[in-house]
C-alpha positions in Angstrom: 146.8 150.4 38.3 143.8 152.1 36.7 142.5 155.6 38.5 138.9 153.7 39.2 141.3 150.6 40.5 142.6 153.2 42.9 139.9 154.2 43.9 138.3 151.1 44.9 141.5 150.5 46.6 141.0 153.6 48.5 137.4 153.1 49.3 137.4 149.4 50.2 136.8 148.5 53.4 136.8 144.6 55.4 133.3 144.1 56.5 133.7 141.2 59.0 129.7 139.1 59.7 127.9 137.1 62.2 126.2 134.7 61.3 123.5 133.5 63.5 120.6 135.8 63.4 122.4 138.5 61.3 122.1 136.5 57.6 119.5 134.2 58.9 117.3 133.2 61.9 118.5 130.5 64.4 117.2 131.7 67.9 113.2 131.5 67.5 114.6 127.7 66.4 115.9 127.3 70.0 112.7 129.0 71.5 110.3 126.9 69.8 112.7 123.9 70.7 112.5 124.9 74.3 108.6 125.9 74.8 107.8 122.6 73.0 110.3 120.9 76.0 109.1 122.7 78.5 105.3 121.9 77.5 106.5 118.2 77.9 108.2 118.3 81.1 104.7 120.5 82.5 102.3 117.6 81.1 104.0 114.7 82.8 105.5 116.2 85.8 103.8 119.5 86.7 106.6 121.7 86.5 105.9 124.8 85.9 107.3 126.6 82.2 109.1 129.2 83.9 110.8 126.7 86.0 112.0 124.7 83.1 113.0 128.1 81.7 114.9 128.8 84.1 116.9 125.4 84.9 117.7 125.5 81.0 119.4 128.6 81.1 121.8 127.4 84.0 122.4 124.3 83.0 123.1 125.8 79.3 125.7 128.3 81.0 127.5 124.8 82.3 127.1 123.1 79.0 128.9 126.1 77.2 131.7 125.9 79.4 132.7 122.1 79.0 130.8 121.9 74.6 130.5 125.1 74.0 127.9 126.4 71.7 125.6 125.2 69.4 122.5 122.9 68.6 123.9 120.2 70.6 125.4 121.6 73.5 121.6 122.7 73.8 120.8 119.6 73.8 123.1 118.1 76.4 121.6 120.7 78.6 117.7 120.0 78.4 118.8 116.2 78.8 120.5 117.4 82.2 117.1 119.3 82.8 115.1 116.6 82.5 117.6 114.3 85.2 117.1 117.7 87.5 113.7 118.6 87.3 111.9 114.9 86.8 111.2 112.2 88.3 112.7 108.4 87.3 109.5 106.9 86.0 109.4 109.6 83.6 113.0 109.9 82.4 112.6 107.3 79.1 109.4 108.9 78.1 111.5 112.7 78.4 114.4 111.5 76.8 112.1 110.1 73.8 110.8 114.1 73.7 114.3 115.4 73.8 115.5 113.3 70.9 113.0 114.3 68.9 112.9 117.7 69.7 116.9 117.6 69.3 116.7 115.7 65.9 114.5 118.1 64.4 116.7 120.9 66.1 119.7 119.5 64.7 118.6 119.6 60.8 116.2 122.1 60.9 117.1 124.8 57.7 117.8 128.4 58.4 115.5 130.5 56.7 118.4 133.7 55.6 117.0 136.9 56.6 115.5 139.1 54.6 117.6 140.6 51.1 120.6 139.1 53.0 122.3 137.4 49.9 121.1 140.6 47.2 123.2 142.6 49.8 126.4 140.2 50.6 126.4 140.1 46.3 126.7 143.5 46.3 128.6 144.5 49.0 131.6 141.9 48.0 132.0 143.7 44.5 132.8 146.9 46.7 134.9 145.4 49.9 136.4 142.4 51.9 133.7 140.2 53.3 135.0 138.1 56.2 132.1 135.5 58.2 133.5 135.4 61.9 130.1 133.6 63.9 131.0 131.1 66.7 129.3 127.8 67.6 130.3 124.6 66.9 132.7 124.3 63.6 130.7 121.8 61.8 126.9 123.1 62.6 127.9 126.8 61.6 129.7 125.5 58.3 126.8 123.1 57.5 124.6 125.8 57.6 126.6 128.2 56.0 127.0 125.9 53.2 123.0 125.1 53.1 122.8 129.4 52.3 124.9 129.2 49.7 126.0 132.5 51.4 130.2 130.8 51.2 130.7 132.4 48.2 130.9 135.8 49.0 133.5 135.4 51.8 137.0 135.4 51.3 137.5 134.0 54.8 135.2 132.0 57.3 136.2 131.8 61.4 134.0 129.4 63.7 136.2 130.4 67.2 135.0 129.1 70.3 134.4 132.4 71.7 133.9 136.2 70.6 135.5 138.3 72.8 138.3 141.1 72.3 141.3 138.6 72.3 139.5 136.8 69.2 138.8 139.9 67.5 142.5 140.5 67.7 143.6 137.8 66.7 141.9 137.9 63.6 142.8 141.4 62.9 146.4 139.9 63.1 145.6 136.8 60.9 143.8 138.4 58.3 146.1 141.2 57.8 143.0 143.6 58.7 143.6 147.4 59.6 141.4 148.0 62.1 140.6 151.6 61.5 139.0 150.2 57.7 137.6 147.5 59.6 133.7 146.9 60.7 131.9 144.1 62.8 128.5 143.5 61.9 125.6 141.7 63.6 122.9 141.4 66.3 124.3 140.6 69.2 125.6 143.4 71.8 128.0 141.0 73.6 129.5 139.2 70.9 129.4 141.2 67.4 129.4 144.9 68.9 131.0 145.7 72.2 134.2 143.2 71.7 134.9 144.6 68.4 134.9 147.8 69.5 137.4 147.1 72.5 139.6 145.5 69.7 139.9 149.0 68.0 137.1 148.0 65.1 133.9 149.9 64.0 130.7 147.9 64.4 127.2 148.0 62.9 124.1 146.9 64.9 121.3 145.6 63.2 118.7 144.2 66.1 117.1 141.0 65.9 113.9 140.6 67.5 114.2 137.4 69.3 118.1 137.4 69.9 119.0 135.6 72.9 119.3 136.7 76.2 122.6 135.8 77.0 123.7 137.9 74.3 121.9 140.8 75.5 124.5 144.1 77.1 124.1 147.7 76.8 125.4 149.7 73.9 127.7 152.7 74.0 125.2 154.3 71.6 126.7 157.6 71.3 130.4 156.1 70.2 131.2 157.2 67.3 132.1 154.3 65.7 128.8 152.5 66.5 126.0 152.7 63.6 122.2 151.3 64.8 120.4 149.9 61.4 116.8 148.7 61.0 117.2 146.2 57.9 120.0 144.3 56.4 119.6 145.7 53.0 120.5 149.4 54.5 123.9 148.1 55.1 123.7 149.1 51.0 123.8 152.8 51.5 126.1 152.9 54.3 129.1 150.8 52.4 
């Protein structure tokens, strides 16, 4: 091994990336689908949009327990909201609206966030990159394939949940050194806090439309946490 190779091996890190709203836009698609659905329910049944959104949140939580995360699960929640809030006479018309909205949501391309491809390409030359993103595996892998980002990652996992236990399993299965492993993402609840609990470092890149159920307080005084305003700033950090 050359001196240069030895130095690279010493400096190399394992960088774990979230996908939705870290590498590409995602939650804005849900917000737009929700607004369209709420408008249809309000127009047809007179239910206020705020009441529709609150009911969606309750059903989302229930559906996650049985169906997991993902766009398909969200459509299940919308159909449950129709059954709860709309009179039977409106069910057929609203079911058609849900089918139309859901089909568009399922097939919609997730546009990459600025500078992601170029940044990942350079980081992959310096470090080991892994993708660790929860959701429906078929949905997430399809989005990854469409993005073209898969070539940058040596390992891709789509767990049902991203909690402390999931991170510890990833560390063990992938042979990672926790002290030289960094989780990068936009979600305090799924990306930053559980990674810290598992002994990793973390980089928080806020996204302006992060799903409200992913909000949590971050211990910003923890020296293992770095907050960046843009994805390309990772190149200066690593």
